[in-house]
N, CA, C and O atoms as a Maestro MAE file, in Angstrom:
{
 s_m_m2io_version
 :::
 2.0.0
}

f_m_ct {
 s_m_title
 :::
 protein
 m_atom[360] {
  # First column is atom index #
  i_m_mmod_type
  r_m_x_coord
  r_m_y_coord
  r_m_z_coord
  i_m_residue_number
  s_m_chain_name
  s_m_pdb_residue_name
  s_m_pdb_atom_name
  i_m_atomic_number
  :::
  1 25 97.111 13.705 195.261 1 A "MET " " N  " 7
  2 3 96.778 12.294 195.903 1 A "MET " " CA " 6
  3 2 95.466 12.337 196.544 1 A "MET " " C  " 6
  4 15 95.288 13.196 197.407 1 A "MET " " O  " 8
  5 25 94.485 11.497 196.231 2 A "LYS " " N  " 7
  6 3 93.437 11.274 196.701 2 A "LYS " " CA " 6
  7 2 93.268 9.804 197.184 2 A "LYS " " C  " 6
  8 15 92.874 8.965 196.374 2 A "LYS " " O  " 8
  9 25 93.530 9.479 198.382 3 A "LYS " " N  " 7
  10 3 93.691 8.382 198.921 3 A "LYS " " CA " 6
  11 2 92.747 7.892 200.138 3 A "LYS " " C  " 6
  12 15 92.397 8.749 200.949 3 A "LYS " " O  " 8
  13 25 92.370 6.716 200.285 4 A "THR " " N  " 7
  14 3 91.742 6.454 201.612 4 A "THR " " CA " 6
  15 2 92.885 5.467 202.255 4 A "THR " " C  " 6
  16 15 93.254 4.437 201.689 4 A "THR " " O  " 8
  17 25 93.300 5.838 203.283 5 A "PHE " " N  " 7
  18 3 94.387 4.997 204.163 5 A "PHE " " CA " 6
  19 2 93.636 3.933 204.952 5 A "PHE " " C  " 6
  20 15 92.900 4.283 205.874 5 A "PHE " " O  " 8
  21 25 93.775 2.756 204.660 6 A "VAL " " N  " 7
  22 3 93.193 1.750 205.591 6 A "VAL " " CA " 6
  23 2 94.229 1.323 206.813 6 A "VAL " " C  " 6
  24 15 95.393 0.988 206.595 6 A "VAL " " O  " 8
  25 25 93.662 1.381 208.062 7 A "LEU " " N  " 7
  26 3 94.464 1.454 209.345 7 A "LEU " " CA " 6
  27 2 94.202 0.108 209.832 7 A "LEU " " C  " 6
  28 15 94.145 0.073 211.061 7 A "LEU " " O  " 8
  29 25 94.031 -0.978 209.269 8 A "SER " " N  " 7
  30 3 93.803 -2.457 209.833 8 A "SER " " CA " 6
  31 2 94.717 -3.270 208.829 8 A "SER " " C  " 6
  32 15 94.762 -3.047 207.620 8 A "SER " " O  " 8
  33 25 95.410 -4.206 209.468 9 A "HIS " " N  " 7
  34 3 96.234 -5.238 208.782 9 A "HIS " " CA " 6
  35 2 96.581 -6.275 209.669 9 A "HIS " " C  " 6
  36 15 96.815 -6.019 210.850 9 A "HIS " " O  " 8
  37 25 96.645 -7.534 209.175 10 A "THR " " N  " 7
  38 3 96.635 -8.593 210.089 10 A "THR " " CA " 6
  39 2 98.142 -8.927 210.725 10 A "THR " " C  " 6
  40 15 98.293 -9.612 211.736 10 A "THR " " O  " 8
  41 25 99.237 -8.324 209.959 11 A "LYS " " N  " 7
  42 3 100.428 -8.469 210.539 11 A "LYS " " CA " 6
  43 2 101.185 -7.260 211.002 11 A "LYS " " C  " 6
  44 15 102.227 -7.338 211.652 11 A "LYS " " O  " 8
  45 25 100.560 -6.034 210.605 12 A "ILE " " N  " 7
  46 3 101.411 -4.698 210.751 12 A "ILE " " CA " 6
  47 2 100.466 -4.138 212.026 12 A "ILE " " C  " 6
  48 15 99.252 -4.293 212.152 12 A "ILE " " O  " 8
  49 25 101.300 -3.510 212.844 13 A "ALA " " N  " 7
  50 3 100.649 -2.882 214.214 13 A "ALA " " CA " 6
  51 2 100.297 -1.661 213.836 13 A "ALA " " C  " 6
  52 15 100.939 -0.976 213.040 13 A "ALA " " O  " 8
  53 25 99.042 -1.262 214.506 14 A "TYR " " N  " 7
  54 3 98.443 0.178 214.142 14 A "TYR " " CA " 6
  55 2 99.308 1.398 214.288 14 A "TYR " " C  " 6
  56 15 99.019 2.307 213.509 14 A "TYR " " O  " 8
  57 25 100.151 1.587 214.988 15 A "PRO " " N  " 7
  58 3 101.152 2.695 215.065 15 A "PRO " " CA " 6
  59 2 102.051 2.710 213.950 15 A "PRO " " C  " 6
  60 15 102.413 3.777 213.454 15 A "PRO " " O  " 8
  61 25 102.471 1.493 213.481 16 A "ARG " " N  " 7
  62 3 103.324 1.499 212.143 16 A "ARG " " CA " 6
  63 2 102.562 1.866 210.860 16 A "ARG " " C  " 6
  64 15 103.166 2.308 209.882 16 A "ARG " " O  " 8
  65 25 101.293 1.688 210.869 17 A "LEU " " N  " 7
  66 3 100.278 2.004 209.798 17 A "LEU " " CA " 6
  67 2 100.125 3.523 209.776 17 A "LEU " " C  " 6
  68 15 100.148 4.193 208.744 17 A "LEU " " O  " 8
  69 25 99.972 3.985 210.959 18 A "ILE " " N  " 7
  70 3 99.981 5.517 211.003 18 A "ILE " " CA " 6
  71 2 101.259 6.245 210.777 18 A "ILE " " C  " 6
  72 15 101.181 7.377 210.300 18 A "ILE " " O  " 8
  73 25 102.491 5.714 211.073 19 A "GLU " " N  " 7
  74 3 103.767 6.173 210.489 19 A "GLU " " CA " 6
  75 2 103.893 6.234 209.249 19 A "GLU " " C  " 6
  76 15 104.349 7.191 208.624 19 A "GLU " " O  " 8
  77 25 103.393 4.946 208.694 20 A "ALA " " N  " 7
  78 3 103.665 4.780 207.188 20 A "ALA " " CA " 6
  79 2 102.793 5.848 206.324 20 A "ALA " " C  " 6
  80 15 103.208 6.431 205.322 20 A "ALA " " O  " 8
  81 25 101.485 5.995 206.916 21 A "ALA " " N  " 7
  82 3 100.805 7.159 206.370 21 A "ALA " " CA " 6
  83 2 101.359 8.471 206.174 21 A "ALA " " C  " 6
  84 15 101.382 9.139 205.141 21 A "ALA " " O  " 8
  85 25 101.853 8.774 207.453 22 A "LYS " " N  " 7
  86 3 102.778 10.076 207.510 22 A "LYS " " CA " 6
  87 2 103.812 10.152 206.589 22 A "LYS " " C  " 6
  88 15 103.980 11.182 205.936 22 A "LYS " " O  " 8
  89 25 104.595 9.085 206.448 23 A "GLY " " N  " 7
  90 3 105.717 8.951 205.520 23 A "GLY " " CA " 6
  91 2 105.311 9.039 203.957 23 A "GLY " " C  " 6
  92 15 105.994 9.543 203.065 23 A "GLY " " O  " 8
  93 25 104.144 8.482 203.842 24 A "ASP " " N  " 7
  94 3 103.577 8.724 202.460 24 A "ASP " " CA " 6
  95 2 103.341 10.006 202.100 24 A "ASP " " C  " 6
  96 15 103.604 10.432 200.975 24 A "ASP " " O  " 8
  97 25 102.815 10.724 203.061 25 A "VAL " " N  " 7
  98 3 102.284 12.078 202.703 25 A "VAL " " CA " 6
  99 2 103.768 12.893 202.617 25 A "VAL " " C  " 6
  100 15 103.970 13.700 201.709 25 A "VAL " " O  " 8
  101 25 104.581 12.662 203.445 26 A "LYS " " N  " 7
  102 3 105.748 13.654 203.304 26 A "LYS " " CA " 6
  103 2 106.395 13.421 201.988 26 A "LYS " " C  " 6
  104 15 106.716 14.380 201.286 26 A "LYS " " O  " 8
  105 25 106.608 12.152 201.607 27 A "LYS " " N  " 7
  106 3 107.223 11.847 200.249 27 A "LYS " " CA " 6
  107 2 106.527 12.425 199.220 27 A "LYS " " C  " 6
  108 15 107.155 12.972 198.313 27 A "LYS " " O  " 8
  109 25 105.133 12.386 199.213 28 A "TYR " " N  " 7
  110 3 104.268 13.039 198.070 28 A "TYR " " CA " 6
  111 2 104.385 14.605 198.082 28 A "TYR " " C  " 6
  112 15 104.458 15.281 197.056 28 A "TYR " " O  " 8
  113 25 104.396 15.099 199.350 29 A "LEU " " N  " 7
  114 3 104.815 16.799 199.351 29 A "LEU " " CA " 6
  115 2 106.100 17.077 198.867 29 A "LEU " " C  " 6
  116 15 106.321 18.127 198.265 29 A "LEU " " O  " 8
  117 25 107.054 16.158 199.091 30 A "LYS " " N  " 7
  118 3 108.378 16.398 198.498 30 A "LYS " " CA " 6
  119 2 108.507 16.279 197.219 30 A "LYS " " C  " 6
  120 15 109.170 17.142 196.645 30 A "LYS " " O  " 8
  121 25 107.951 15.257 196.492 31 A "ARG " " N  " 7
  122 3 107.846 14.937 195.154 31 A "ARG " " CA " 6
  123 2 107.257 16.038 194.377 31 A "ARG " " C  " 6
  124 15 107.854 16.402 193.363 31 A "ARG " " O  " 8
  125 25 106.086 16.654 194.749 32 A "GLU " " N  " 7
  126 3 105.310 17.668 194.123 32 A "GLU " " CA " 6
  127 2 106.121 18.891 194.261 32 A "GLU " " C  " 6
  128 15 106.234 19.583 193.249 32 A "GLU " " O  " 8
  129 25 106.694 19.266 195.326 33 A "ARG " " N  " 7
  130 3 107.312 20.525 195.446 33 A "ARG " " CA " 6
  131 2 108.758 20.510 194.397 33 A "ARG " " C  " 6
  132 15 109.223 21.523 193.875 33 A "ARG " " O  " 8
  133 25 109.135 19.566 194.295 34 A "ASN " " N  " 7
  134 3 110.286 19.426 193.175 34 A "ASN " " CA " 6
  135 2 109.885 19.543 191.784 34 A "ASN " " C  " 6
  136 15 110.752 19.893 190.984 34 A "ASN " " O  " 8
  137 25 108.632 19.291 191.339 35 A "LYS " " N  " 7
  138 3 108.411 19.647 190.062 35 A "LYS " " CA " 6
  139 2 108.430 20.817 189.558 35 A "LYS " " C  " 6
  140 15 108.099 21.763 190.274 35 A "LYS " " O  " 8
  141 25 108.792 21.016 188.301 36 A "THR " " N  " 7
  142 3 108.870 22.460 187.685 36 A "THR " " CA " 6
  143 2 107.620 23.001 187.716 36 A "THR " " C  " 6
  144 15 106.596 22.433 187.336 36 A "THR " " O  " 8
  145 25 107.738 24.535 188.351 37 A "LEU " " N  " 7
  146 3 106.800 25.531 188.378 37 A "LEU " " CA " 6
  147 2 106.402 26.134 186.878 37 A "LEU " " C  " 6
  148 15 107.247 26.295 185.998 37 A "LEU " " O  " 8
  149 25 105.186 26.402 186.739 38 A "PRO " " N  " 7
  150 3 104.852 27.217 185.530 38 A "PRO " " CA " 6
  151 2 105.635 28.650 185.755 38 A "PRO " " C  " 6
  152 15 105.874 29.067 186.888 38 A "PRO " " O  " 8
  153 25 105.996 29.336 184.602 39 A "ASP " " N  " 7
  154 3 106.741 30.748 184.608 39 A "ASP " " CA " 6
  155 2 106.045 31.533 185.666 39 A "ASP " " C  " 6
  156 15 106.693 32.118 186.534 39 A "ASP " " O  " 8
  157 25 104.653 31.567 185.615 40 A "TRP " " N  " 7
  158 3 104.130 32.785 186.356 40 A "TRP " " CA " 6
  159 2 103.872 32.429 187.779 40 A "TRP " " C  " 6
  160 15 103.277 33.234 188.495 40 A "TRP " " O  " 8
  161 25 104.292 31.232 188.260 41 A "ALA " " N  " 7
  162 3 104.102 30.759 189.748 41 A "ALA " " CA " 6
  163 2 105.445 31.007 190.431 41 A "ALA " " C  " 6
  164 15 106.493 31.129 189.796 41 A "ALA " " O  " 8
  165 25 105.354 31.075 191.774 42 A "ASP " " N  " 7
  166 3 106.320 31.363 192.581 42 A "ASP " " CA " 6
  167 2 106.592 30.028 193.581 42 A "ASP " " C  " 6
  168 15 107.659 29.671 194.081 42 A "ASP " " O  " 8
  169 25 105.568 29.561 193.671 43 A "TYR " " N  " 7
  170 3 105.874 28.193 194.666 43 A "TYR " " CA " 6
  171 2 104.545 27.360 194.475 43 A "TYR " " C  " 6
  172 15 103.552 27.907 193.997 43 A "TYR " " O  " 8
  173 25 104.535 26.004 194.859 44 A "TRP " " N  " 7
  174 3 103.707 25.101 195.067 44 A "TRP " " CA " 6
  175 2 102.692 25.399 196.170 44 A "TRP " " C  " 6
  176 15 103.239 25.511 197.267 44 A "TRP " " O  " 8
  177 25 101.279 25.569 196.186 45 A "GLY " " N  " 7
  178 3 100.460 25.432 197.211 45 A "GLY " " CA " 6
  179 2 99.704 24.244 197.055 45 A "GLY " " C  " 6
  180 15 99.710 23.564 196.029 45 A "GLY " " O  " 8
  181 25 98.936 23.957 198.265 46 A "PHE " " N  " 7
  182 3 98.318 22.465 198.456 46 A "PHE " " CA " 6
  183 2 97.010 22.742 198.812 46 A "PHE " " C  " 6
  184 15 96.829 23.510 199.757 46 A "PHE " " O  " 8
  185 25 95.815 22.132 198.079 47 A "ASP " " N  " 7
  186 3 94.610 22.266 198.595 47 A "ASP " " CA " 6
  187 2 94.497 20.662 199.250 47 A "ASP " " C  " 6
  188 15 94.771 19.584 198.721 47 A "ASP " " O  " 8
  189 25 94.067 20.925 200.383 48 A "CYS " " N  " 7
  190 3 94.021 19.668 201.377 48 A "CYS " " CA " 6
  191 2 92.595 19.422 202.083 48 A "CYS " " C  " 6
  192 15 92.030 20.312 202.720 48 A "CYS " " O  " 8
  193 25 92.017 18.003 201.892 49 A "ARG " " N  " 7
  194 3 91.112 17.802 202.638 49 A "ARG " " CA " 6
  195 2 91.099 16.463 203.346 49 A "ARG " " C  " 6
  196 15 91.425 15.438 202.747 49 A "ARG " " O  " 8
  197 25 90.704 16.465 204.690 50 A "PHE " " N  " 7
  198 3 90.859 15.294 205.558 50 A "PHE " " CA " 6
  199 2 89.534 14.849 206.092 50 A "PHE " " C  " 6
  200 15 88.708 15.728 206.338 50 A "PHE " " O  " 8
  201 25 89.238 13.645 206.294 51 A "GLY " " N  " 7
  202 3 88.193 12.981 206.954 51 A "GLY " " CA " 6
  203 2 88.029 11.406 207.104 51 A "GLY " " C  " 6
  204 15 88.782 10.634 206.511 51 A "GLY " " O  " 8
  205 25 87.057 11.000 207.888 52 A "GLN " " N  " 7
  206 3 86.935 9.620 207.763 52 A "GLN " " CA " 6
  207 2 86.524 8.952 206.443 52 A "GLN " " C  " 6
  208 15 86.911 7.824 206.137 52 A "GLN " " O  " 8
  209 25 85.695 9.729 205.653 53 A "THR " " N  " 7
  210 3 85.488 9.354 204.214 53 A "THR " " CA " 6
  211 2 85.467 10.491 203.314 53 A "THR " " C  " 6
  212 15 85.458 11.637 203.764 53 A "THR " " O  " 8
  213 25 85.458 10.233 202.008 54 A "GLU " " N  " 7
  214 3 85.639 11.265 201.112 54 A "GLU " " CA " 6
  215 2 84.534 12.349 201.244 54 A "GLU " " C  " 6
  216 15 84.663 13.561 201.071 54 A "GLU " " O  " 8
  217 25 83.210 11.523 201.650 55 A "GLU " " N  " 7
  218 3 82.023 12.567 201.688 55 A "GLU " " CA " 6
  219 2 82.139 13.523 202.847 55 A "GLU " " C  " 6
  220 15 81.697 14.656 202.651 55 A "GLU " " O  " 8
  221 25 82.598 13.281 203.878 56 A "THR " " N  " 7
  222 3 82.799 13.857 205.185 56 A "THR " " CA " 6
  223 2 84.161 14.795 205.316 56 A "THR " " C  " 6
  224 15 84.391 15.556 206.255 56 A "THR " " O  " 8
  225 25 85.003 14.571 204.176 57 A "ALA " " N  " 7
  226 3 86.383 15.295 204.403 57 A "ALA " " CA " 6
  227 2 86.083 16.787 204.407 57 A "ALA " " C  " 6
  228 15 85.177 17.361 203.804 57 A "ALA " " O  " 8
  229 25 86.978 17.284 205.166 58 A "GLU " " N  " 7
  230 3 86.946 18.898 205.443 58 A "GLU " " CA " 6
  231 2 88.166 19.355 205.001 58 A "GLU " " C  " 6
  232 15 89.211 18.714 205.114 58 A "GLU " " O  " 8
  233 25 88.043 20.684 204.392 59 A "VAL " " N  " 7
  234 3 89.336 21.313 204.001 59 A "VAL " " CA " 6
  235 2 90.276 21.888 205.280 59 A "VAL " " C  " 6
  236 15 89.917 22.669 206.160 59 A "VAL " " O  " 8
  237 25 91.562 21.266 205.104 60 A "ILE " " N  " 7
  238 3 92.606 21.677 206.223 60 A "ILE " " CA " 6
  239 2 93.748 22.215 205.594 60 A "ILE " " C  " 6
  240 15 93.883 22.132 204.373 60 A "ILE " " O  " 8
  241 25 94.644 22.801 206.378 61 A "ARG " " N  " 7
  242 3 95.806 23.505 205.870 61 A "ARG " " CA " 6
  243 2 96.951 22.358 205.890 61 A "ARG " " C  " 6
  244 15 96.961 21.366 206.619 61 A "ARG " " O  " 8
  245 25 97.926 22.734 204.904 62 A "THR " " N  " 7
  246 3 98.995 21.652 204.739 62 A "THR " " CA " 6
  247 2 99.726 21.364 206.065 62 A "THR " " C  " 6
  248 15 100.015 20.198 206.335 62 A "THR " " O  " 8
  249 25 100.064 22.446 206.968 63 A "ALA " " N  " 7
  250 3 100.841 22.088 208.111 63 A "ALA " " CA " 6
  251 2 99.868 21.328 209.118 63 A "ALA " " C  " 6
  252 15 100.426 20.856 210.109 63 A "ALA " " O  " 8
  253 25 98.499 21.143 209.007 64 A "LYS " " N  " 7
  254 3 97.753 20.398 209.851 64 A "LYS " " CA " 6
  255 2 97.547 18.926 209.641 64 A "LYS " " C  " 6
  256 15 96.806 18.227 210.333 64 A "LYS " " O  " 8
  257 25 98.445 18.419 208.376 65 A "ILE " " N  " 7
  258 3 98.073 17.146 207.966 65 A "ILE " " CA " 6
  259 2 98.551 16.005 209.028 65 A "ILE " " C  " 6
  260 15 97.848 15.027 209.282 65 A "ILE " " O  " 8
  261 25 99.836 16.241 209.623 66 A "ASN " " N  " 7
  262 3 100.325 15.376 210.558 66 A "ASN " " CA " 6
  263 2 99.346 15.465 211.955 66 A "ASN " " C  " 6
  264 15 99.014 14.430 212.533 66 A "ASN " " O  " 8
  265 25 99.016 16.513 212.327 67 A "GLU " " N  " 7
  266 3 98.200 16.664 213.501 67 A "GLU " " CA " 6
  267 2 96.828 15.942 213.200 67 A "GLU " " C  " 6
  268 15 96.361 15.237 214.095 67 A "GLU " " O  " 8
  269 25 96.081 16.078 211.888 68 A "SER " " N  " 7
  270 3 94.853 15.391 211.628 68 A "SER " " CA " 6
  271 2 94.949 13.969 211.639 68 A "SER " " C  " 6
  272 15 94.031 13.274 212.075 68 A "SER " " O  " 8
  273 25 96.237 13.394 211.085 69 A "ILE " " N  " 7
  274 3 96.527 11.911 211.153 69 A "ILE " " CA " 6
  275 2 96.644 11.350 212.655 69 A "ILE " " C  " 6
  276 15 96.262 10.203 212.885 69 A "ILE " " O  " 8
  277 25 97.093 12.036 213.526 70 A "SER " " N  " 7
  278 3 97.414 11.877 214.845 70 A "SER " " CA " 6
  279 2 95.926 11.912 215.621 70 A "SER " " C  " 6
  280 15 95.600 11.119 216.504 70 A "SER " " O  " 8
  281 25 95.328 12.695 215.246 71 A "TYR " " N  " 7
  282 3 93.839 12.742 215.768 71 A "TYR " " CA " 6
  283 2 93.144 11.564 215.389 71 A "TYR " " C  " 6
  284 15 92.507 10.946 216.242 71 A "TYR " " O  " 8
  285 25 93.198 11.122 214.035 72 A "ALA " " N  " 7
  286 3 92.703 9.927 213.555 72 A "ALA " " CA " 6
  287 2 93.164 8.642 214.471 72 A "ALA " " C  " 6
  288 15 92.404 7.736 214.812 72 A "ALA " " O  " 8
  289 25 94.372 8.728 214.760 73 A "GLU " " N  " 7
  290 3 95.027 7.637 215.613 73 A "GLU " " CA " 6
  291 2 94.349 7.690 216.946 73 A "GLU " " C  " 6
  292 15 93.878 6.676 217.462 73 A "GLU " " O  " 8
  293 25 94.298 8.904 217.519 74 A "SER " " N  " 7
  294 3 93.663 9.008 218.901 74 A "SER " " CA " 6
  295 2 92.226 8.670 219.047 74 A "SER " " C  " 6
  296 15 91.786 8.338 220.148 74 A "SER " " O  " 8
  297 25 91.436 8.741 217.943 75 A "GLN " " N  " 7
  298 3 90.194 8.386 217.747 75 A "GLN " " CA " 6
  299 2 89.867 6.847 217.471 75 A "GLN " " C  " 6
  300 15 88.730 6.378 217.536 75 A "GLN " " O  " 8
  301 25 91.039 6.114 217.148 76 A "ALA " " N  " 7
  302 3 91.173 4.637 216.658 76 A "ALA " " CA " 6
  303 2 90.174 4.471 215.508 76 A "ALA " " C  " 6
  304 15 89.243 3.666 215.514 76 A "ALA " " O  " 8
  305 25 90.488 5.364 214.473 77 A "TRP " " N  " 7
  306 3 89.844 5.261 213.240 77 A "TRP " " CA " 6
  307 2 90.230 3.981 212.478 77 A "TRP " " C  " 6
  308 15 91.427 3.699 212.543 77 A "TRP " " O  " 8
  309 25 89.438 3.148 211.764 78 A "THR " " N  " 7
  310 3 89.879 2.068 210.910 78 A "THR " " CA " 6
  311 2 90.385 2.555 209.699 78 A "THR " " C  " 6
  312 15 91.070 1.785 209.024 78 A "THR " " O  " 8
  313 25 90.164 3.745 209.282 79 A "SER " " N  " 7
  314 3 90.536 4.273 207.973 79 A "SER " " CA " 6
  315 2 90.221 5.944 207.762 79 A "SER " " C  " 6
  316 15 89.239 6.487 208.269 79 A "SER " " O  " 8
  317 25 91.085 6.555 207.045 80 A "PHE " " N  " 7
  318 3 90.733 7.883 206.844 80 A "PHE " " CA " 6
  319 2 91.109 8.445 205.455 80 A "PHE " " C  " 6
  320 15 92.064 7.957 204.851 80 A "PHE " " O  " 8
  321 25 90.399 9.437 204.943 81 A "TYR " " N  " 7
  322 3 90.449 9.891 203.504 81 A "TYR " " CA " 6
  323 2 91.432 11.335 203.653 81 A "TYR " " C  " 6
  324 15 91.275 12.315 204.381 81 A "TYR " " O  " 8
  325 25 92.389 11.047 202.747 82 A "LEU " " N  " 7
  326 3 93.121 12.465 202.561 82 A "LEU " " CA " 6
  327 2 93.232 12.797 200.995 82 A "LEU " " C  " 6
  328 15 93.373 11.981 200.085 82 A "LEU " " O  " 8
  329 25 93.151 13.936 200.920 83 A "GLU " " N  " 7
  330 3 93.198 14.490 199.434 83 A "GLU " " CA " 6
  331 2 94.182 15.739 199.622 83 A "GLU " " C  " 6
  332 15 94.032 16.613 200.476 83 A "GLU " " O  " 8
  333 25 95.248 15.672 198.649 84 A "ILE " " N  " 7
  334 3 96.316 16.473 198.504 84 A "ILE " " CA " 6
  335 2 96.501 17.046 197.152 84 A "ILE " " C  " 6
  336 15 97.165 16.353 196.381 84 A "ILE " " O  " 8
  337 25 96.029 18.220 196.694 85 A "LEU " " N  " 7
  338 3 96.159 18.654 195.183 85 A "LEU " " CA " 6
  339 2 97.148 19.794 195.341 85 A "LEU " " C  " 6
  340 15 97.038 20.703 196.164 85 A "LEU " " O  " 8
  341 25 98.254 19.624 194.346 86 A "ALA " " N  " 7
  342 3 99.330 20.637 194.210 86 A "ALA " " CA " 6
  343 2 98.681 21.730 193.364 86 A "ALA " " C  " 6
  344 15 98.158 21.414 192.295 86 A "ALA " " O  " 8
  345 25 98.684 23.090 193.812 87 A "VAL " " N  " 7
  346 3 98.364 24.082 192.989 87 A "VAL " " CA " 6
  347 2 99.411 25.238 192.851 87 A "VAL " " C  " 6
  348 15 99.857 25.779 193.863 87 A "VAL " " O  " 8
  349 25 99.790 25.603 191.627 88 A "PRO " " N  " 7
  350 3 100.944 26.741 191.467 88 A "PRO " " CA " 6
  351 2 100.228 27.846 192.147 88 A "PRO " " C  " 6
  352 15 98.997 27.869 192.167 88 A "PRO " " O  " 8
  353 25 100.969 28.784 192.716 89 A "ALA " " N  " 7
  354 3 100.656 29.966 193.603 89 A "ALA " " CA " 6
  355 2 101.686 30.964 193.239 89 A "ALA " " C  " 6
  356 15 102.767 30.658 192.736 89 A "ALA " " O  " 8
  357 25 101.289 32.232 193.527 90 A "GLU " " N  " 7
  358 3 102.101 33.487 193.287 90 A "GLU " " CA " 6
  359 2 102.371 33.831 194.738 90 A "GLU " " C  " 6
  360 15 103.032 34.830 195.023 90 A "GLU " " O  " 8
  :::
 }
 m_bond[359] {
  # First column is bond index #
  i_m_from
  i_m_to
  i_m_order
  :::
  1 1 2 1
  2 2 3 1
  3 3 4 2
  4 3 5 1
  5 5 6 1
  6 6 7 1
  7 7 8 2
  8 7 9 1
  9 9 10 1
  10 10 11 1
  11 11 12 2
  12 11 13 1
  13 13 14 1
  14 14 15 1
  15 15 16 2
  16 15 17 1
  17 17 18 1
  18 18 19 1
  19 19 20 2
  20 19 21 1
  21 21 22 1
  22 22 23 1
  23 23 24 2
  24 23 25 1
  25 25 26 1
  26 26 27 1
  27 27 28 2
  28 27 29 1
  29 29 30 1
  30 30 31 1
  31 31 32 2
  32 31 33 1
  33 33 34 1
  34 34 35 1
  35 35 36 2
  36 35 37 1
  37 37 38 1
  38 38 39 1
  39 39 40 2
  40 39 41 1
  41 41 42 1
  42 42 43 1
  43 43 44 2
  44 43 45 1
  45 45 46 1
  46 46 47 1
  47 47 48 2
  48 47 49 1
  49 49 50 1
  50 50 51 1
  51 51 52 2
  52 51 53 1
  53 53 54 1
  54 54 55 1
  55 55 56 2
  56 55 57 1
  57 57 58 1
  58 58 59 1
  59 59 60 2
  60 59 61 1
  61 61 62 1
  62 62 63 1
  63 63 64 2
  64 63 65 1
  65 65 66 1
  66 66 67 1
  67 67 68 2
  68 67 69 1
  69 69 70 1
  70 70 71 1
  71 71 72 2
  72 71 73 1
  73 73 74 1
  74 74 75 1
  75 75 76 2
  76 75 77 1
  77 77 78 1
  78 78 79 1
  79 79 80 2
  80 79 81 1
  81 81 82 1
  82 82 83 1
  83 83 84 2
  84 83 85 1
  85 85 86 1
  86 86 87 1
  87 87 88 2
  88 87 89 1
  89 89 90 1
  90 90 91 1
  91 91 92 2
  92 91 93 1
  93 93 94 1
  94 94 95 1
  95 95 96 2
  96 95 97 1
  97 97 98 1
  98 98 99 1
  99 99 100 2
  100 99 101 1
  101 101 102 1
  102 102 103 1
  103 103 104 2
  104 103 105 1
  105 105 106 1
  106 106 107 1
  107 107 108 2
  108 107 109 1
  109 109 110 1
  110 110 111 1
  111 111 112 2
  112 111 113 1
  113 113 114 1
  114 114 115 1
  115 115 116 2
  116 115 117 1
  117 117 118 1
  118 118 119 1
  119 119 120 2
  120 119 121 1
  121 121 122 1
  122 122 123 1
  123 123 124 2
  124 123 125 1
  125 125 126 1
  126 126 127 1
  127 127 128 2
  128 127 129 1
  129 129 130 1
  130 130 131 1
  131 131 132 2
  132 131 133 1
  133 133 134 1
  134 134 135 1
  135 135 136 2
  136 135 137 1
  137 137 138 1
  138 138 139 1
  139 139 140 2
  140 139 141 1
  141 141 142 1
  142 142 143 1
  143 143 144 2
  144 143 145 1
  145 145 146 1
  146 146 147 1
  147 147 148 2
  148 147 149 1
  149 149 150 1
  150 150 151 1
  151 151 152 2
  152 151 153 1
  153 153 154 1
  154 154 155 1
  155 155 156 2
  156 155 157 1
  157 157 158 1
  158 158 159 1
  159 159 160 2
  160 159 161 1
  161 161 162 1
  162 162 163 1
  163 163 164 2
  164 163 165 1
  165 165 166 1
  166 166 167 1
  167 167 168 2
  168 167 169 1
  169 169 170 1
  170 170 171 1
  171 171 172 2
  172 171 173 1
  173 173 174 1
  174 174 175 1
  175 175 176 2
  176 175 177 1
  177 177 178 1
  178 178 179 1
  179 179 180 2
  180 179 181 1
  181 181 182 1
  182 182 183 1
  183 183 184 2
  184 183 185 1
  185 185 186 1
  186 186 187 1
  187 187 188 2
  188 187 189 1
  189 189 190 1
  190 190 191 1
  191 191 192 2
  192 191 193 1
  193 193 194 1
  194 194 195 1
  195 195 196 2
  196 195 197 1
  197 197 198 1
  198 198 199 1
  199 199 200 2
  200 199 201 1
  201 201 202 1
  202 202 203 1
  203 203 204 2
  204 203 205 1
  205 205 206 1
  206 206 207 1
  207 207 208 2
  208 207 209 1
  209 209 210 1
  210 210 211 1
  211 211 212 2
  212 211 213 1
  213 213 214 1
  214 214 215 1
  215 215 216 2
  216 215 217 1
  217 217 218 1
  218 218 219 1
  219 219 220 2
  220 219 221 1
  221 221 222 1
  222 222 223 1
  223 223 224 2
  224 223 225 1
  225 225 226 1
  226 226 227 1
  227 227 228 2
  228 227 229 1
  229 229 230 1
  230 230 231 1
  231 231 232 2
  232 231 233 1
  233 233 234 1
  234 234 235 1
  235 235 236 2
  236 235 237 1
  237 237 238 1
  238 238 239 1
  239 239 240 2
  240 239 241 1
  241 241 242 1
  242 242 243 1
  243 243 244 2
  244 243 245 1
  245 245 246 1
  246 246 247 1
  247 247 248 2
  248 247 249 1
  249 249 250 1
  250 250 251 1
  251 251 252 2
  252 251 253 1
  253 253 254 1
  254 254 255 1
  255 255 256 2
  256 255 257 1
  257 257 258 1
  258 258 259 1
  259 259 260 2
  260 259 261 1
  261 261 262 1
  262 262 263 1
  263 263 264 2
  264 263 265 1
  265 265 266 1
  266 266 267 1
  267 267 268 2
  268 267 269 1
  269 269 270 1
  270 270 271 1
  271 271 272 2
  272 271 273 1
  273 273 274 1
  274 274 275 1
  275 275 276 2
  276 275 277 1
  277 277 278 1
  278 278 279 1
  279 279 280 2
  280 279 281 1
  281 281 282 1
  282 282 283 1
  283 283 284 2
  284 283 285 1
  285 285 286 1
  286 286 287 1
  287 287 288 2
  288 287 289 1
  289 289 290 1
  290 290 291 1
  291 291 292 2
  292 291 293 1
  293 293 294 1
  294 294 295 1
  295 295 296 2
  296 295 297 1
  297 297 298 1
  298 298 299 1
  299 299 300 2
  300 299 301 1
  301 301 302 1
  302 302 303 1
  303 303 304 2
  304 303 305 1
  305 305 306 1
  306 306 307 1
  307 307 308 2
  308 307 309 1
  309 309 310 1
  310 310 311 1
  311 311 312 2
  312 311 313 1
  313 313 314 1
  314 314 315 1
  315 315 316 2
  316 315 317 1
  317 317 318 1
  318 318 319 1
  319 319 320 2
  320 319 321 1
  321 321 322 1
  322 322 323 1
  323 323 324 2
  324 323 325 1
  325 325 326 1
  326 326 327 1
  327 327 328 2
  328 327 329 1
  329 329 330 1
  330 330 331 1
  331 331 332 2
  332 331 333 1
  333 333 334 1
  334 334 335 1
  335 335 336 2
  336 335 337 1
  337 337 338 1
  338 338 339 1
  339 339 340 2
  340 339 341 1
  341 341 342 1
  342 342 343 1
  343 343 344 2
  344 343 345 1
  345 345 346 1
  346 346 347 1
  347 347 348 2
  348 347 349 1
  349 349 350 1
  350 350 351 1
  351 351 352 2
  352 351 353 1
  353 353 354 1
  354 354 355 1
  355 355 356 2
  356 355 357 1
  357 357 358 1
  358 358 359 1
  359 359 360 2
  :::
 }
}
């Protein structure tokens, strides 16, 4: 998933957009974890990047995704970029 989440909408409140983004991430992670692993892999690992734009995105751990989205909310960002790539791992 490589996506820029836009946090401005004429009819949807800002906190609802934040919760929707967190829900999208949770669904994506669940969907990727349920995919069939290659024979040599033990689990799915995720390479994640987060920032205001794709160019300024920094590497983060999967466990810090919700915390990073909450940080974007506290800073009142109008959008943020999130990249999550599933990688088979041993």
